[in-house]
DRENKEZA-624019 format. One record per residue (C-alpha): z, x, y; residue in three letters. Coordinates in steps of 0.1 Angstrom, whole numbers, plus 5000, padded with zeros to 4 digits. Each point is the difference from the previous one (the first is absolute). Layout:
# residues N
Z_X_Y_ALA;
...
//
This chain:
# residues 85
4126_7700_6233_UNK;
5031_4992_4979_UNK;
5010_4963_4999_UNK;
5034_4986_4999_UNK;
5020_4989_4970_UNK;
4996_4964_5011_UNK;
4966_4989_5013_UNK;
5001_4970_5024_UNK;
4968_4980_5005_UNK;
5001_4974_5028_UNK;
4973_4973_5000_UNK;
4983_4998_5034_UNK;
4973_4975_4990_UNK;
4996_4967_5020_UNK;
5026_4979_4981_UNK;
5027_5026_5004_UNK;
4990_5008_5035_UNK;
5003_4964_5011_UNK;
5035_4999_4984_UNK;
5013_5031_5016_UNK;
4989_5031_4981_UNK;
4997_5019_5034_UNK;
5038_4995_5004_UNK;
5006_5013_4965_UNK;
4978_5031_5005_UNK;
5018_5007_5033_UNK;
5034_4996_4984_UNK;
4992_5023_4971_UNK;
4985_5027_5023_UNK;
5030_4999_5022_UNK;
5025_4998_4971_UNK;
4984_5028_4980_UNK;
4990_5021_5030_UNK;
4964_5003_4988_UNK;
4966_4985_5008_UNK;
4977_4983_4976_UNK;
4986_5025_4975_UNK;
5029_5024_5004_UNK;
5029_5010_4977_UNK;
5037_5003_5010_UNK;
5012_5036_5004_UNK;
5024_4994_4971_UNK;
4970_4991_4977_UNK;
5015_4966_4992_UNK;
4975_4976_5015_UNK;
4962_5000_5008_UNK;
4988_4971_5022_UNK;
4964_4987_4994_UNK;
4979_4971_5012_UNK;
4986_4976_4974_UNK;
4970_4979_5008_UNK;
5012_4972_4977_UNK;
5027_4997_4974_UNK;
4988_4965_4988_UNK;
5033_4983_5008_UNK;
4990_4980_5031_UNK;
5024_4972_4992_UNK;
5029_5023_5005_UNK;
4988_5018_5031_UNK;
5010_5024_5014_UNK;
5000_5021_4969_UNK;
5006_5036_4990_UNK;
4998_5017_4967_UNK;
5024_5029_4992_UNK;
4992_5018_4968_UNK;
4992_4972_4976_UNK;
5020_4972_5017_UNK;
4988_4974_5025_UNK;
5023_4989_5028_UNK;
4990_4967_5018_UNK;
5010_4981_5031_UNK;
5012_5032_5015_UNK;
5023_5003_5030_UNK;
5016_5032_5014_UNK;
5033_4989_4984_UNK;
4984_4997_4965_UNK;
4983_5034_5004_UNK;
5033_5016_5010_UNK;
5017_4986_4969_UNK;
4972_5013_4978_UNK;
5000_5035_5016_UNK;
5038_5003_4998_UNK;
4999_4995_4962_UNK;
4977_5030_4997_UNK;
5018_5025_5022_UNK;
//
């Protein structure tokens, strides 16, 4: 399957889970209109689960392309996505 221009990996390991990664995953799925493992119809984003991104101190964490984003909230994610659209 083709993947999106931007690959988003969300850590779902224990540290991130305890600090709200489920909320982050739900927000991204709703906002992008896709489920984990899928690519947006416009080919811009692919959403993937990461077992561990080794940034537990900044949980919840996601990696997009080669950049880590820590201490995520839906508002922070919205700002990140808007810069890429």
